[in-house]
C-alpha positions in Angstrom: 37.7 -6.8 48.1 40.2 -8.5 45.7 40.5 -6.2 42.8 42.7 -4.0 40.6 42.6 -0.2 41.2 40.2 0.5 38.3 37.8 -2.1 39.7 38.0 -0.6 43.2 37.1 2.9 41.9 34.1 1.4 40.1 33.0 -1.0 42.8 33.3 1.5 45.7 31.2 4.0 43.9 28.5 1.4 43.2 28.6 0.1 46.8 28.1 3.5 48.3 25.3 4.3 45.9 23.5 1.0 46.8 23.8 1.7 50.5 22.5 5.2 50.0 19.5 4.0 48.0 18.8 1.5 50.8 19.1 4.3 53.4 22.1 2.7 55.2 23.8 5.5 56.9 26.7 3.7 58.6 30.0 3.7 56.8 31.3 0.3 55.7 34.9 -0.8 56.5 36.4 -1.3 53.0 39.5 -3.5 52.9 41.3 -3.7 49.6 43.6 -6.6 48.6 45.1 -5.8 45.2 44.8 -8.2 42.3 48.4 -9.4 41.8 48.4 -8.9 38.1 47.6 -5.2 38.6 50.6 -4.5 40.8 52.9 -2.7 38.3 54.6 0.6 38.4 52.5 1.7 35.4 49.5 1.6 37.6 50.9 3.6 40.5 48.8 6.7 39.9 45.7 4.5 39.7 46.6 2.9 43.0 46.9 6.3 44.6 43.5 7.3 43.3 41.8 4.1 44.4 43.5 4.0 47.8 41.8 7.2 48.8 38.4 5.3 48.6 39.2 2.5 51.0 40.0 2.2 54.7 42.6 -0.5 54.5 45.0 -1.3 51.7 46.6 -4.7 52.2 49.1 -6.3 49.8 51.7 -8.9 50.5 55.3 -7.9 50.3 55.8 -9.1 46.8 52.8 -7.2 45.5 53.8 -4.0 47.3 57.3 -3.9 45.9 56.0 -4.7 42.4 54.0 -1.5 42.4 57.4 0.4 42.7 59.8 -2.0 41.0 60.8 -5.7 41.0 63.8 -6.1 43.3 65.7 -9.3 43.3 65.7 -9.3 47.1 63.0 -7.9 49.4 64.1 -6.6 52.8 62.2 -5.5 55.8 63.6 -2.0 55.4 62.3 -1.9 51.8 58.9 -3.0 52.9 58.6 -0.3 55.5 59.9 2.4 53.1 57.5 1.5 50.3 54.6 1.1 52.7 55.2 4.5 54.2 55.5 6.1 50.7 52.2 4.6 49.8 50.6 5.7 53.0 51.8 9.2 52.6 50.1 9.4 49.2 46.8 9.1 51.0 44.8 6.1 52.3 41.1 6.6 53.0 39.1 9.7 53.9 41.5 12.5 54.8 44.4 10.1 54.8 43.1 8.3 57.9 43.4 4.8 56.6 45.9 2.0 57.0 48.5 0.2 54.9 48.9 -3.4 56.0 51.7 -5.4 54.4 51.5 -9.2 54.9 55.1 -10.5 54.8 54.9 -14.2 55.5 57.1 -15.4 58.3 58.5 -11.9 58.7 55.1 -10.9 60.1 53.0 -7.9 59.1 53.9 -4.2 58.8 51.1 -1.7 59.6 51.4 2.0 59.0 49.0 5.0 59.3 49.1 8.6 60.3 49.0 7.5 64.0 52.2 5.4 63.7 53.7 2.2 62.4 54.6 -1.2 63.8 55.6 -4.7 62.9 53.4 -7.5 64.3 55.2 -10.9 64.4 53.9 -14.0 62.5 52.2 -16.5 64.7 54.7 -19.1 63.3 57.8 -17.0 62.7 59.9 -19.8 61.1 57.7 -21.5 58.6 60.3 -23.8 57.1 61.3 -25.1 60.5 57.8 -25.5 62.0 56.0 -28.8 61.5 52.6 -27.1 62.2 53.0 -25.1 58.9 51.6 -27.2 56.1 50.2 -24.9 53.3 50.2 -21.1 53.1 47.4 -21.0 50.6 44.6 -18.8 51.8 46.5 -17.5 54.8 46.5 -13.9 53.5 42.7 -14.0 53.0 42.2 -15.5 56.4 44.4 -12.7 57.9 42.3 -10.0 56.3 39.0 -11.5 57.3 40.1 -11.9 60.9 41.7 -8.4 60.8 38.4 -6.8 59.8 36.5 -8.6 62.5 39.1 -7.5 65.1 39.0 -3.9 64.0 35.2 -3.7 63.9 34.9 -5.3 67.3 37.7 -3.4 69.1 38.3 -0.2 67.0 42.0 -0.9 67.6 44.6 -1.5 64.8 46.8 -3.4 67.3 43.9 -5.8 68.2 43.1 -6.1 64.5 46.7 -7.2 63.8 46.4 -9.8 66.5 43.2 -11.2 65.2 44.7 -11.3 61.7 47.8 -13.2 62.8 45.8 -15.8 64.7 43.3 -16.2 61.8 46.1 -16.8 59.4 47.8 -19.3 61.7 44.8 -21.7 61.5 44.8 -21.5 57.7 48.5 -22.5 57.6 48.0 -25.8 59.5 46.5 -27.9 56.7 45.6 -28.1 53.1 42.1 -26.6 52.9 40.1 -25.2 55.7 40.7 -25.8 59.5 38.7 -28.6 61.1 35.8 -27.1 63.2 34.5 -29.2 66.1 33.2 -28.9 69.7 35.2 -29.7 72.8 33.9 -31.5 75.9 32.2 -28.3 77.1 30.5 -27.7 73.7 32.8 -24.8 72.9 33.8 -24.3 69.3 37.4 -25.2 68.5 39.5 -25.2 65.3 42.1 -27.9 64.8 41.4 -28.9 68.3 42.2 -25.5 69.8 40.1 -22.7 71.3 40.6 -19.7 69.0 40.4 -17.2 71.9 43.0 -19.1 73.9 45.4 -18.8 71.0 44.5 -15.2 70.6 45.3 -14.4 74.2 48.7 -16.1 74.0 49.5 -14.2 70.8 48.4 -10.9 72.4 50.7 -11.4 75.3 53.6 -12.2 73.0 52.8 -9.3 70.7 52.8 -6.8 73.6 56.1 -8.1 74.9 57.7 -7.5 71.4 56.4 -4.0 70.9 
């Protein structure tokens, strides 16, 4: 959900109540992307409270650092430090959740009680790559694909791979990717099989861990 911390507290309570009234016993995967305007140091305590109600907290690097301060330059070390501080304050039930910081061409930093890692961007040099057209919506695409990858595989590493590949398609044009069928009636996006791209990224990701 895209929301400020106060909205998250209210919405999660309502969501769980509705599921209970409908006798849905399975626990939902709750992914929180903070509303940019809410990312201020004044809201830090509210962020800590709301983060305990979700499974995944995912901001971009600018939003994360704004919760602490507004540095003139954001470094990879700063991202990892702030993300770990945020994670240590408690994400999800019993602190078992994840912080996922989307950092553009730097890739994505993921941290949890189980460990931390950087996953590379599919296109690591945006400004030098002619395939990168427009970043609008790439973060949303990342989180949608990340959630699918996590639910299907129960692996945070696989989820990060799905997220990076999902975002890569969103970057390649203004608007949504072009969906079509190849000669074998297999769905392709922008003329490419999604799972072929995923396999290539998984191989690259493993080699960089």
